[in-house]
N, C-alpha and C positions, 0 to 999 in steps of 0.2 A: 504494500500500500504506500501511497505517497504521503509526504508530510503535509499537514494543513498549512495554508498560507498565513504569514504573519499579518496582524491587523494593520490596516492602512494608517499612516500618520494623520493625526487630526490637524485640520487647517484652522487658522484663526478665524473667528466669526467676523462677518462684515461689520465695518464701522458704520457710523451714521451717514457720513457722506457717500460711502460706497453703496450703502443700501438705498439711499435716495437716487443715486445715479443708476443703479440696477433697475429700480422701479420706473424711472424715467425711460430707460431703454425698452422695458417691457411695454409701457404705455404707448410709446411711439410705434413699436412693432404691431401691437394689437389694433391701433387706430388705422395705420396705413394698410395692414393686411385686411382688416374688416371693410374698409372703403373699397379696396381692390375687389374683394369678393362681392360686394354689393353692385359694383359696376359690371363685373364679369357675369354675375348671376342675373342680370336684368333682362336677359333674353339671348337670342342667338348672337354670338360674337363672331365676326369675321376675323380673319388673320390680322388685319390692320388694327381692329379694336383691341385684340389681345396684346399686340405689340405696344399700343398706347398705354394699356393698363400696366404693363411691365416697365415702361419708360417712366411713368409718373409715380407708381407705387414702389418700384424696386429700389431706387436710391434711398428714399427715406427709411424703408424697412432695413436696408443694410446699415444705415447710420445707427438706427436703434439697436441692431444686433451688435455692432462694434462697441457702442456705449455699454451695453449689457455685459459683453465678454470682457471689456476692459475693467469694468467695475468688479466683476466676480473672479477674474483669473489673474490679472497682472499684479505682480508684487506680493502675492500671497504664497507663503511657504508652508 
């Protein structure tokens, strides 16, 4: 039999500013993703409409994702 894995090292909890930044990133992602779904779900989308949804909703979603990942991952040991 193999040996059990050692427990993972515990990370420090998020501070107040990191928590606020993570929440802000989540809010940005939810709002832009939700608006994109509303636009895309409004009826039959042609290829051009789908590209417009990606162009207008993609960059803000990625900004929210970067904010969230930076708040939760960078500098934590």
